[in-house]
C-alpha positions, 0 to 999 in steps of 0.5 A: 288346899296345897295352893292355900298352903303355898300361898300362905308360906310365900306371903309370910315374908310380907308380914315379916317385912311389915313387922320389921319396918314397923319395928324400926320406925317404932324404935326410932320414934320411941328411942330416937330422942334424948329421953332415953339417953344414959345422961337423962335420969328421967329416961329410966321411967320409960320401962312401960314403953319398953315392955309395950314395944316388946309385946307389940314386936312379939305379937307382930313377929309370931302371932300375926303369922300364926293367925295368918297361917290358921286363916288360910289353912281354915280356908283351904280345908273349906275349899277342900270340903266344897270340892268334895261336895261338888264331886258328890253331886257330879257323881249323883248326876252321872248316875242318874244319867246312866240310869236314863241312858239304860232305860232308853237303850232298853226301850230301843232294844224292845221296839226293835224285836 
């Protein structure tokens, strides 16, 4: 499970870089023209675009990494559970093999007398 934690933390830089890239390109697309100029009075009406842009960027920088960490944490816990079940199964096989070995030894010892 520690492998999943390390991978998730190392991969967070990708999500943040993707969010930064989208942030810069969305800012350029929305505000690169003269519609947001101080001399254009119609640019004041873009408050809904500003609000949506803020929500999208907040989601990309905060919510997306939280979902990523949660998903990999869940996967790590499930893999730990699978590992535990596998070790229990191996323990049962080992125990039955030990009992079989004891039976074989008892038969060999009883024939030797």
